[in-house]
C-alpha positions as CSV (number, residue, x, y, z in Angstrom):
1,X,76.7,37.0,-37.0
2,X,76.9,39.8,-34.1
3,X,73.6,40.4,-36.3
4,X,72.4,37.4,-35.4
5,X,73.5,37.3,-32.0
6,X,71.5,41.0,-31.5
7,X,67.6,39.6,-33.3
8,X,68.3,36.5,-31.7
9,X,68.7,38.1,-27.8
10,X,66.6,40.8,-28.7
11,X,63.7,37.8,-29.9
12,X,64.5,35.9,-26.6
13,X,63.4,39.6,-24.5
14,X,60.7,40.2,-26.8
15,X,59.4,36.8,-26.1
16,X,60.4,36.3,-22.4
17,X,58.5,39.4,-21.4
18,X,54.9,39.4,-23.3
19,X,52.5,37.5,-21.3
20,X,53.6,38.0,-18.0
21,X,51.7,38.7,-15.4
22,X,52.1,40.1,-11.5
23,X,50.8,37.4,-8.9
24,X,47.3,37.6,-8.3
25,X,47.1,37.0,-4.7
26,X,46.1,41.5,-3.9
27,X,42.6,41.8,-5.6
28,X,41.2,45.9,-4.8
29,X,37.6,45.5,-3.6
30,X,35.3,47.3,-6.2
31,X,34.3,51.1,-5.1
32,X,32.0,53.1,-6.9
33,X,32.8,56.7,-6.6
34,X,29.2,57.5,-8.9
35,X,27.0,56.6,-6.0
36,X,26.8,57.5,-2.3
37,X,23.8,56.4,0.4
38,X,23.6,57.7,3.7
39,X,22.2,55.5,5.1
40,X,22.5,52.0,3.5
41,X,19.7,49.9,3.9
42,X,18.2,51.2,7.2
43,X,14.0,52.3,7.3
44,X,14.8,53.7,10.6
45,X,16.6,56.2,9.6
46,X,16.1,59.2,6.7
47,X,18.3,58.7,4.3
48,X,19.3,60.0,0.9
49,X,21.3,57.8,-2.2
50,X,23.1,60.1,-5.0
51,X,24.1,59.0,-8.2
52,X,25.5,60.2,-11.3
53,X,21.7,60.5,-12.7
54,X,20.1,61.7,-9.8
55,X,19.0,62.3,-5.6
56,X,16.4,60.4,-4.3
57,X,15.0,60.6,-0.3
58,X,14.1,57.9,1.7
59,X,10.3,57.5,1.6
60,X,6.6,56.9,2.8
61,X,4.6,54.9,1.0
62,X,1.3,53.0,1.3
63,X,-1.2,55.4,3.4
64,X,1.9,55.7,5.7
65,X,2.8,51.9,6.2
66,X,5.9,51.1,4.3
67,X,9.1,53.0,3.6
68,X,10.6,53.6,0.3
69,X,14.3,52.8,1.4
70,X,17.1,53.7,-1.5
71,X,20.0,52.2,-1.5
72,X,23.3,52.2,-3.8
73,X,24.0,48.7,-5.7
74,X,27.3,49.4,-8.0
75,X,26.9,53.0,-9.0
76,X,23.1,53.5,-9.2
77,X,20.7,53.6,-6.6
78,X,18.5,51.5,-6.2
79,X,15.0,51.1,-4.2
80,X,13.6,48.4,-2.0
81,X,9.9,49.0,-0.3
82,X,10.1,47.2,3.5
83,X,7.0,47.4,5.7
84,X,7.0,49.6,8.7
85,X,5.1,47.8,11.7
86,X,4.1,50.9,13.6
87,X,3.8,53.2,10.3
88,X,6.1,55.1,8.7
89,X,6.9,59.2,9.1
90,X,8.8,61.2,7.2
91,X,10.5,58.8,5.3
92,X,11.6,56.2,8.1
93,X,9.8,53.6,10.0
94,X,8.6,54.4,13.7
95,X,10.7,52.8,15.9
96,X,7.0,52.0,18.3
97,X,6.6,52.9,22.1
98,X,8.3,51.8,25.1
99,X,7.7,53.1,28.7
100,X,10.5,52.6,31.0
101,X,8.6,51.5,33.7
102,X,6.6,48.6,31.4
103,X,3.3,49.4,31.3
104,X,0.8,50.8,33.2
105,X,2.5,51.4,37.0
106,X,1.5,54.1,38.9
107,X,3.9,53.4,41.7
108,X,7.1,54.1,38.9
109,X,6.9,57.3,37.6
110,X,7.7,56.3,33.8
111,X,8.4,58.0,30.5
112,X,6.9,57.2,27.0
113,X,8.6,57.5,23.8
114,X,6.6,57.5,20.7
115,X,7.0,59.1,17.7
116,X,10.3,60.7,18.9
117,X,8.3,62.6,21.5
118,X,8.4,61.6,25.4
119,X,6.0,61.5,27.6
120,X,6.4,61.2,31.9
121,X,4.0,60.0,34.2
122,X,3.0,63.5,35.9
123,X,1.0,64.6,39.3
124,X,-2.4,66.5,39.4
125,X,-1.7,69.6,40.7
126,X,-4.4,68.1,43.7
127,X,-1.5,65.7,44.6
128,X,-3.9,62.2,44.6
129,X,-4.3,61.6,40.8
130,X,-2.0,60.6,38.3
131,X,-1.7,60.7,34.6
132,X,-0.1,57.4,33.8
133,X,1.2,57.1,30.0
134,X,1.9,53.6,28.8
135,X,2.5,51.0,25.1
136,X,-0.4,48.8,24.4
137,X,0.1,47.2,20.4
138,X,2.8,50.0,19.3
139,X,0.7,53.4,20.0
140,X,0.3,55.5,23.1
141,X,-2.0,55.9,25.6
142,X,-2.5,57.7,29.2
143,X,-4.8,57.4,31.9
144,X,-6.4,59.5,34.4
145,X,-5.7,57.5,37.6
146,X,-6.4,57.8,41.5
147,X,-3.7,57.0,44.3
148,X,-4.2,54.7,46.9
149,X,-6.3,56.0,50.2
150,X,-2.8,56.0,51.9
151,X,-0.3,57.7,49.1
152,X,-0.3,61.2,47.2
153,X,1.3,61.6,44.1
154,X,5.0,62.9,44.2
155,X,7.2,63.4,41.1
156,X,4.9,60.6,38.6
157,X,4.9,58.5,40.7
158,X,2.7,57.5,43.7
159,X,3.9,56.9,47.4
160,X,3.1,56.4,51.1
161,X,1.7,58.9,53.6
């Protein structure tokens, strides 16, 4: 009789413990340890993607008008071709041209930023003319302008005498 009770207890214990699952309300996010990317999908930054097979860098294509952007998709580097409105240079889209004085304004010193370089408005040595930098269509331009007759150029701007 004791053998039967022990046998039944063992059966109940085994049956009761099998198939029991822990609560399923906490789910860990899937994180890949096999792929890493320094910039995600950001065409304005030259990034590097590394998986178990390759290490690749973002690069310019199509005569410098597109960027081949590498990024992680699960455990592997994938690619996407992205148009660059102002062109591509060194594996990233050119952010274009910007001008702090808003264009041609000889009365306000401006600085044009183009392809990671700065071009400040500057006076000629005579003090009567100015090299005025400005942007048009995402491209940097410069014009040699004369200050008005009652003005002279000081620190990149024409001012009254």
